[in-house]
C-alpha positions as CSV (number, residue, x, y, z in Angstrom):
1,X,-24.3,-35.3,-0.6
2,X,-27.6,-33.8,-1.4
3,X,-27.7,-30.2,-2.5
4,X,-28.8,-27.8,0.3
5,X,-32.1,-26.0,-0.1
6,X,-32.3,-22.2,0.3
7,X,-34.1,-22.7,3.6
8,X,-31.3,-25.0,4.8
9,X,-28.6,-22.5,3.7
10,X,-30.5,-19.7,5.4
11,X,-30.7,-21.6,8.6
12,X,-27.0,-22.5,8.6
13,X,-26.0,-18.9,7.8
14,X,-28.0,-17.7,10.8
15,X,-26.5,-20.5,13.0
16,X,-23.0,-19.4,12.1
17,X,-23.5,-16.0,13.7
18,X,-22.8,-12.5,12.4
19,X,-21.0,-12.4,9.0
20,X,-18.6,-9.7,8.0
21,X,-18.4,-10.9,4.4
22,X,-21.7,-10.3,2.6
23,X,-21.8,-13.1,0.0
24,X,-24.5,-14.7,-2.2
25,X,-24.8,-18.4,-1.3
26,X,-27.2,-19.6,-3.9
27,X,-29.6,-16.8,-3.4
28,X,-29.0,-16.3,0.4
29,X,-27.2,-13.2,1.4
30,X,-24.9,-13.7,4.4
31,X,-24.9,-10.1,5.6
32,X,-27.6,-8.2,3.7
33,X,-27.5,-5.3,6.2
34,X,-23.7,-4.7,6.2
35,X,-22.8,-1.2,7.1
36,X,-20.4,-1.1,4.1
37,X,-23.2,-2.1,1.7
38,X,-22.2,-5.4,0.0
39,X,-18.7,-5.6,1.4
40,X,-16.2,-6.9,0.3
41,X,-17.7,-7.4,-3.2
42,X,-18.4,-3.6,-3.5
43,X,-14.8,-2.8,-2.7
44,X,-13.4,-5.6,-4.9
45,X,-15.3,-4.3,-7.9
46,X,-13.1,-1.2,-7.8
47,X,-9.8,-3.1,-8.2
48,X,-10.6,-6.6,-9.5
49,X,-9.1,-5.7,-12.9
50,X,-5.7,-5.4,-11.3
51,X,-5.5,-9.2,-10.7
52,X,-5.0,-11.8,-13.4
53,X,-8.3,-12.9,-14.9
54,X,-7.0,-16.3,-15.4
55,X,-5.4,-17.9,-12.3
56,X,-5.2,-21.4,-13.8
57,X,-2.4,-23.5,-12.2
58,X,-1.7,-20.8,-9.7
59,X,-1.4,-21.1,-5.9
60,X,-3.1,-18.6,-3.6
61,X,-2.7,-17.9,0.2
62,X,-5.5,-15.8,1.7
63,X,-4.2,-14.5,5.1
64,X,-7.0,-13.4,7.5
65,X,-9.4,-15.0,5.1
66,X,-12.5,-14.3,7.2
67,X,-15.5,-16.0,5.5
68,X,-13.5,-16.6,2.4
69,X,-14.7,-14.0,-0.1
70,X,-11.3,-13.5,-1.8
71,X,-10.5,-17.2,-1.6
72,X,-13.7,-18.0,-3.5
73,X,-13.0,-15.3,-6.1
74,X,-9.5,-16.6,-6.9
75,X,-10.9,-20.2,-7.1
76,X,-13.5,-18.8,-9.5
77,X,-10.6,-17.5,-11.6
78,X,-9.2,-21.0,-11.8
79,X,-6.6,-21.1,-9.0
80,X,-5.4,-24.6,-8.5
81,X,-4.0,-24.6,-4.9
82,X,-6.0,-22.4,-2.5
83,X,-5.4,-22.0,1.2
84,X,-7.2,-19.6,3.5
85,X,-5.9,-19.0,7.0
86,X,-7.4,-17.2,9.9
87,X,-7.1,-17.3,13.7
88,X,-10.8,-17.0,14.5
89,X,-12.7,-20.3,14.5
90,X,-16.1,-18.6,13.7
91,X,-14.7,-17.1,10.5
92,X,-13.2,-20.4,9.5
93,X,-16.6,-22.2,10.1
94,X,-18.2,-19.6,7.9
95,X,-15.6,-19.9,5.2
96,X,-15.8,-23.7,5.1
97,X,-19.6,-23.6,4.8
98,X,-19.4,-20.9,2.0
99,X,-17.0,-23.1,0.1
100,X,-19.2,-26.1,0.6
101,X,-22.2,-24.3,-0.8
102,X,-20.1,-23.0,-3.7
103,X,-18.6,-26.5,-4.3
104,X,-15.1,-24.9,-4.2
105,X,-12.1,-27.0,-3.3
106,X,-10.4,-24.7,-0.8
107,X,-8.5,-25.6,2.3
108,X,-9.0,-23.5,5.4
109,X,-6.6,-23.7,8.4
110,X,-6.3,-22.0,11.8
111,X,-3.0,-20.1,11.8
112,X,-1.6,-16.9,13.0
113,X,0.2,-14.6,10.6
114,X,3.1,-14.8,13.0
115,X,3.4,-18.6,12.4
116,X,3.5,-18.5,8.6
117,X,6.9,-20.3,8.6
118,X,5.0,-23.4,9.6
119,X,3.5,-23.7,6.2
120,X,6.8,-24.4,4.5
121,X,5.3,-23.4,1.2
122,X,5.4,-20.4,-1.1
123,X,2.4,-19.1,-3.2
124,X,2.1,-17.3,-6.5
125,X,-0.4,-14.8,-4.9
126,X,-0.6,-13.9,-1.3
127,X,-3.7,-12.0,-0.3
128,X,-3.3,-9.8,2.8
129,X,-6.5,-7.7,2.9
130,X,-7.8,-5.9,5.9
131,X,-5.4,-7.5,8.4
132,X,-2.5,-5.2,9.0
133,X,-4.3,-2.7,11.2
134,X,-5.6,-5.5,13.5
135,X,-2.1,-6.6,14.3
136,X,0.1,-5.6,17.3
137,X,3.2,-6.1,15.2
138,X,2.3,-5.1,11.6
139,X,5.8,-4.6,10.1
140,X,6.9,-8.0,11.5
141,X,3.9,-9.6,9.7
142,X,5.0,-8.1,6.3
143,X,8.6,-9.3,6.9
144,X,7.3,-12.8,7.6
145,X,5.1,-12.8,4.5
146,X,8.1,-11.8,2.4
147,X,10.5,-14.3,4.1
148,X,8.3,-17.4,4.2
149,X,5.2,-17.4,1.9
150,X,5.3,-14.8,-0.9
151,X,6.7,-16.1,-4.2
152,X,5.5,-13.5,-6.6
153,X,2.5,-11.2,-6.1
154,X,1.1,-9.7,-2.9
155,X,-2.4,-8.1,-2.8
156,X,-2.4,-5.7,0.2
157,X,-5.1,-3.5,1.7
158,X,-5.3,-1.6,5.0
159,X,-7.7,0.8,6.5
160,X,-6.0,4.2,6.1
161,X,-6.5,7.4,7.9
162,X,-4.9,10.8,7.7
163,X,-3.5,12.5,4.6
164,X,-3.6,10.8,1.1
165,X,-0.6,13.0,0.1
166,X,2.8,11.3,-0.3
167,X,5.7,13.5,0.9
168,X,9.0,13.1,-1.1
169,X,11.1,11.6,1.7
170,X,14.8,12.1,1.4
171,X,17.3,9.2,1.9
172,X,18.6,10.8,5.1
173,X,18.1,13.9,7.3
174,X,20.4,15.7,9.7
175,X,19.6,15.0,13.4
176,X,18.6,18.6,13.9
177,X,16.0,18.6,11.1
178,X,12.5,17.8,12.3
179,X,10.1,19.8,10.1
180,X,9.5,16.8,7.7
181,X,7.9,14.8,10.5
182,X,5.0,17.3,10.6
183,X,4.3,17.2,6.9
184,X,0.9,15.6,6.2
185,X,2.3,13.3,3.6
186,X,5.2,12.0,5.7
187,X,4.7,8.2,6.4
188,X,2.7,7.9,9.7
189,X,1.4,4.9,11.5
190,X,-1.3,6.1,13.9
191,X,-1.5,4.1,17.1
192,X,-5.0,3.3,18.5
193,X,-4.6,2.7,22.2
194,X,-8.2,1.8,23.1
195,X,-10.8,1.3,20.4
196,X,-11.7,2.6,16.9
197,X,-15.2,2.1,15.5
198,X,-16.1,0.1,18.7
199,X,-13.4,-2.4,17.8
200,X,-10.6,-3.1,20.3
201,X,-8.6,-5.0,17.6
202,X,-8.0,-1.9,15.5
203,X,-4.5,-1.1,16.7
204,X,-3.1,1.0,13.8
205,X,-4.2,3.3,11.0
206,X,-1.4,4.1,8.5
207,X,-1.7,7.1,6.1
208,X,-1.3,6.4,2.4
209,X,2.5,7.2,2.4
210,X,3.0,4.8,5.3
211,X,1.3,1.9,3.7
212,X,3.6,2.2,0.6
213,X,6.7,2.8,2.7
214,X,6.1,-0.3,4.9
215,X,5.6,-2.5,1.8
216,X,8.8,-1.2,0.3
217,X,10.6,-1.6,3.6
218,X,9.6,-5.3,3.7
219,X,11.0,-6.0,0.2
220,X,7.9,-5.5,-2.0
221,X,7.8,-3.5,-5.2
222,X,4.5,-1.7,-5.8
223,X,3.4,-2.5,-9.3
224,X,-0.2,-1.1,-9.1
225,X,-2.2,1.1,-6.8
226,X,-5.7,0.6,-8.3
227,X,-7.6,1.9,-5.2
228,X,-6.6,4.3,-2.4
229,X,-6.2,1.5,0.2
230,X,-5.1,-1.3,-2.2
231,X,-1.6,-2.1,-3.5
232,X,-0.6,-4.9,-5.8
233,X,3.1,-5.7,-5.2
234,X,5.8,-8.1,-6.5
235,X,8.2,-9.7,-4.2
236,X,11.7,-8.3,-4.5
237,X,14.9,-9.0,-2.7
238,X,15.0,-8.5,1.0
239,X,16.1,-5.0,2.1
240,X,19.8,-4.7,2.6
241,X,19.9,-2.6,5.7
242,X,23.6,-2.7,6.0
243,X,24.0,-1.2,2.6
244,X,21.4,1.5,3.3
245,X,23.0,2.4,6.6
246,X,26.8,1.7,6.4
247,X,27.6,3.5,9.6
248,X,25.7,4.1,12.8
249,X,24.6,7.7,13.2
250,X,26.1,9.4,16.2
251,X,25.1,12.5,18.2
252,X,27.5,14.0,20.7
253,X,29.5,10.9,20.8
254,X,26.6,8.5,21.3
255,X,24.8,6.4,18.8
256,X,21.0,6.2,18.7
257,X,20.8,3.4,21.2
258,X,22.6,5.4,23.9
259,X,25.7,3.2,23.9
260,X,29.1,4.9,23.7
261,X,30.3,5.3,20.1
């Protein structure tokens, strides 16, 4: 197939609609007026050192791949097997075109994060950037990633709001003790009922402590925290809730569900 000219690339970029990933496609910027100024490359520059420079022979799953920036970056580092999944057809169309221009062998597939089990495949690196806060069921998504697709590393990022402090949470608290819930650094997942930043898909905004706590709760060990919103994790064993909570807490003869103890 003949190489596309800049005019042809520019026309196709415009035809594919508004781009959230600002990428350079052989001299054509896909979102030159992005409100985050060169996103996501501008953000990636702050933590790119945390990932292996050589991904030769590695497999990568990019969940919520959007236009494929991170998929292309990992392919540039030598990843052998590369799969990007998203649930929005316009983003997948953009990603496929960007990969075509970059001559990158990347598979893109329409798939919900809640259907990851259908892949029946595990990956050396799972990328989960900028997705969690768009989900109605964020902790379920992390559990499914751990159970079905993560084999080693997880690169995670979420929009965060609230305190950047991390409160030293105890293993347990008496029922009557409540003050820790008001501490700025206690893990909090803020619920957005309507819209945030004019976007109705923004459902949640964790604080820094909550991002870390949710990752640990899903069975991931945090090995690096190179940027305030970014965590590099290693897949650990699934949480053993029975060991952590050997008996159901009771209050006045009732357990927390309201059934008779």
